[in-house]
N, C-alpha and C positions, 0 to 999 in steps of 0.2 A: 874736554868731556862734556857731553850734553846733560843738562840737569833735568830731572823728572819734574821739578817744581818750576812754576813761573816765578819771575822776580818778586811779584806781590805775595805769592804763597810762601816763598822763602822768608820774606820780611815778617809775615805774620807768625810763622812757626818759630822764627828766631826770637821774637818777642814772647811767644807762648812759653818757651823754655826758660825765659827770664822771669817767669811768674806774673806776667802782665795779664790782666783780665781782658775779656772781650771788649769791654767798654774802654779800657785804657789803650788797647791796640787801635781801636777805631779812632780815638782822639789823637793818638800819636801819628797815624797815617792819614788823617783827615778823610776818613771814609765812615760809612754808617756801621753800626754793630751788625746789622743784617748782612752787609757785604762781607764783614769779617767771618761771620758764621757760614756764609755760602762758600767762601774760599776754604775754610776748614773742612766742610762737608765734601767739597770737590776732592781734596787731598785724601780724605778717608776713603772715598770711593775709588780713587786711582790706585790706592795701595791695597784695597780689599780688606781693610781692617774695620773694627767696630767702634773705636773710640779715639779721642784726641791723644790719649796717653799711648795707645798702641801705635798711632801714626807717628808720634814723636820718637818712640823707640825704633821703629822701622827706618825712619829718616836718619837717625843717628847711625844705625847699623850700616846704612847705605852711603854714609858720609855726605848726605845732602845738607845736614845742619850739624852744628857743634853744640855740645852742652856747656 
């Protein structure tokens, strides 16, 4: 099955659901906080939702990520 998310987006949202902050995600993945925010924004746009929380809920519903 083809995933809606890129590998990096999936990594970021997997860490988000584990309550990692933007800063912690950036450190964990060796990327800047701005890059983390850009990936999150891209996913929010892809899904047509308004927030990280809504994006997480949609991704769980779509079985793109697990809680």
